[in-house]
Phi, psi and omega in degrees: 000315178299324179292333167297314186292320186289315177305321176290329179289316173295321178299316180288330176286330174282330181285321171304311180298312175306314181299318184292315183290327174304310178295319180294325180295316179301307178298324177294314183293318173296323178286322178290319177294323176290322177292320180291329176283346183263004177286135181292148175256143191279098184244142175290146183282119179251120179250129179279145180241133180296133170300158179268141188265145180245000000 
């Protein structure tokens, strides 16, 4: 009986650690993707010219 309780305790501890690390990894990936996607790209400035009126 004690072996079963101990194995359940070990299982729950490992499950908690796995869940915490998985969520941390997922949030890190989302934040990194958001930060990389928010970097400005170097684009040349284009100014439209109006045609001259005569």
